[in-house]
Residue, then its C-alpha position, 0 to 999 in steps of 0.5 A: m706488197g706488189a711482187g718483186h717487194a720483200p720486206v727490208a728485213e729479208r733483204y738486210r740486217v735490220f737494226a732500230v736504235d733506241l738513242r739514249g734516254h729514249r724507250h729501252s735505253d739507259w737514262p745516263g742524264t746526260y743528252s746532246f746529238q754528239l752523244m747520241r752521234d758517237d752512241v750510233i757510231a760505236l754501235i757500227e763499230q761493233l757490227g765490224p768492218c762494213e758500211v750501213i744505210l742509215v735512217g733517220h727521222s726527226m731528231r734520228g735524222i738529225v743523229a744520222w746527218l752527224v753521224a754521215m759526216t763524222r764517218p763517211d767511211q761507214v754510211a754507203r747511203l743516208i735516208i733522212e725525213g723530216a730533219p733539217p741539216p745539222f750546221h749552220r746556214d751560211h746566208p740568214i733566213r730573209e724577212r717576210p715581205a711586207g703586206p699580203l702574200g699573193s700569187e704574182v711572180 
């Protein structure tokens, strides 16, 4: 690591959360993005009054996005990688044009 780049855990309190039904968490039998969002919000609230930097990848990115949308007062920064926005698009995705796709503009 370059000079001045300390590992994240040396600068921040880091929690790696197992969402319900994943790894070592309980398997309650009921799963949804909203329930997982509520689980994460409950964890943040247990930390006491604070703002968190929330990081999510793939499915966990959707959960992180939902947490930030529901409780923006608890999320100082949001880092999402490889996850689509968890809300409906205002317009439909366009059909692929007929014929071969070229490099013409």
